[in-house]
N, C-alpha and C positions, 0 to 999 in steps of 0.2 A: 834783268841781271846783267851787269856790265860785261861779263865775260862772254855773253851770248850776242852782243849787239851787232856783230859783224857776220853772223851766219844765218842759216835758214830758220833758226829758232828765235829770231828776233821777236820781241813782244811777249814772250812767255815769262810770267812772273812767278814768284814763290806762291802767291795766292792761287794761281792757276794749278800749280802742282799739288798744293794741299787739297784742292777741290777736285782733282782728277779731271781737269778740263783744259789740259795743255794743247790738245789737238794732235799730239804725237801718236803714231800708230802703236798699238799694243794689243796682244791677245793674252788674256788671263785664264788659262785652262790647265789645271794640274794633272789632267788625266791623259795627256798626249804631249808630243813635242810642240811646245809653244814658246812664246817670249818668256814667260815666267819660269818654265822648267829649264829652259836653256840658261837663263840667268842664274838660277839657284845651283845648278849642277855643273855648269861649264865655265862660267865667267869668273875670272880672277878679280876684276874690278866691277862690282855690281852697280856702282854709281853711274857707269857709262852706258848700261844696256838700253835704258829708255832714251837717254840723250842721243844715242847714235841712230835711233829710228827716225824715219821721215815724218814730216807733218802731213796729216791727211785732212786737217781742217784748221781754221784759225782758232786761237784761244777763245774759250767759252762757247764755241759753236756746237760742240758735242761734249757729252759726259761719258767717260769710259774708265771703269775701275782699272787701276794699274799699280801693282806693287813695285814696278820699276820706277814709278814717280817717287815713291817713298824712299827708295834707295838713292835716287838722284838727289833728293833733298838731304839725305844723310851726307852725301859727298859734298854738297854745297855748304852745309853747316861747317864742315871741316875747314873751309876757306877762312872762317872768321875767328879761328883760334891762333894764338901766337905759337903754340907748340902742339905736337901730336899728343903729348901727355895731357895737355889741357883739354883737348877734344875727348880723349878717353875718360877723363875724370868727370866731365861736365854732367852727364846723365846720372851718374852715381851720387855725386855731391849735391846736385840740385833737385833730384827727384827720388831716386831709389833708396839711398841711405837716409834721406830727409824724412821719409815716411815709414822707414823700417821694413822695406821689402828685402829682407836679408837673404832670401833664397834666390833672388833675381840674378840672372846671368844674361848678358848681352853678347852675342858673337859678332865678330867682324869677318869680312871677306879676306882674301889673301893679300890685298893691298892695304888692309887696316881700316876700311870704312865699316862702321856699324851697319849690319844688315837689318835695318829698321822694319823691313816688310815682314820678316819671318822668324828670325832666330833670337827670340827673347823667351827665356824660360823662368818660370816661377811657380810656386804652389798656389792653389786656389785661394788660400787665405791672403797671400800677398797680392794676388790680382784683385781681391776684394778691397784691399787698401788703396789700390790705384783708383778703383771705382768710387770709393769714399772721398778721395781727394777731389774728384770731379763733382760728386754730389754736394760737397761743401764749397764748391766754386773756387777752389784754389787755396782754401784756408785749412791748415793742418795744425790742430791744437793751438790755435791762436797765432800761428806763423803763416804769413801769406807767401805761398810759393809761386802763384801766378795770379794775374788780375781776373776779376769776375768777367771782364769784357772778353777774355779768351773763351770762356764757356759760351757767351753770347755768339761769338764768331763761329765756333766749331759746330754749333747747333742751328745755324742759319742755313736753310736749304740751298743747295747749289743749283744754279740754272741748268735745266735739261736733265736733272737727275730724277724728275718726277717726285720730288719731296722725299726721296729715299736716302739722301746723302748730304752731309754738311761739309766739314773739313776734317777728313780722316776719322770721322765718326758716322755711323749709320743712324738714320732717323726714322720716326714713325709718323711724320707729319702727313704722309699719304694714306695712313690707316692700314698698312699692310698687316698689322696686328689689330684687328678690328675691336677686340675686347679689352684693349689696353690703352692707357693714356697717350694722347698724341704727342706729348712732350717727352715721352720715353726716347732715350738714345742709347747707343751701344758701341762698344769696341768689339769687332768681329774677327775671329781667327779661323784657321783652317779646321775643317771637320767639325764644325759646330761649336767651337770654343767661343764663348761670349762673356762680356761684362755688360750687363743691363743696368742702366741707371734710371731710377724713377724719382725725379725731383718732387713731384706732388705727394708721394707716399713716403719719402725719406728712406728709400730702400735701394740696396744694390744686390743684384743676383748674379752669381758667377756660375757658369756651366762649362765644365771641361769634359772631354771625351774624345773618342776617335771615330765617331759616326755623325755625319751631317744630319741636321733636322730641317724639315720644311718650315716655312713661315707659319703654316697652319698648326704644326706640332708645337712650335715655340709659343704661339698664341694660347694654346690650351694649357701648356705647362705653366706659363707665367700667370695666366688668369687664375689657375688653381692655387698657385702660391699666394697670390694677393688675397684670394678668398679665404684661405686658411688663416692668414695673418689678421684679416678683419674679424674673423670669428673668435680669435683669441685675444683681441684688444677690447 
């Protein structure tokens, strides 16, 4: 990114941020004072929290989940719009309204950047629409909202993630859910909120709640759901 070429972040690309492999220091722990809790509760401009951290490795050398990287990307995206209103309109016009996620609300920080890491609100039905858009590889009722190659990109395992992560989506290529298809991928939120996408079964499963589940518990839950569907088909 041109705006970083003269500082210690030289060499970090948007791809690195999407894949959580920038090499910038970050602690993602919601149950103590950490980078993520300080960002969400103290920082006016959440796009700068990750950017202001020091590099602890070169890009791609380590994988470390960072919601700060997500908000940094949100701030970077703002650079590419002619006006602030265009930035605000973009996700609604090109995604949310386009697939009828009418309950969806995206919050900004105090400086007006979308808090892409955390503050997106919608009903379970509308989250299912988001999952269906990915299940159909960007096609929504015959209208293409993004290229199939985007799905190929976000489901490609990231180096050093042990097959658990692609580009802002979580994967099952390492078999952490042993009774489920390896091509399963998901969007994961706080406290066990999940959108599971099963390309081979043509199924999306949305789980909302306020209690985290273990991988083993999700494995059982989803295996049982698939078993019931098979029995009734």
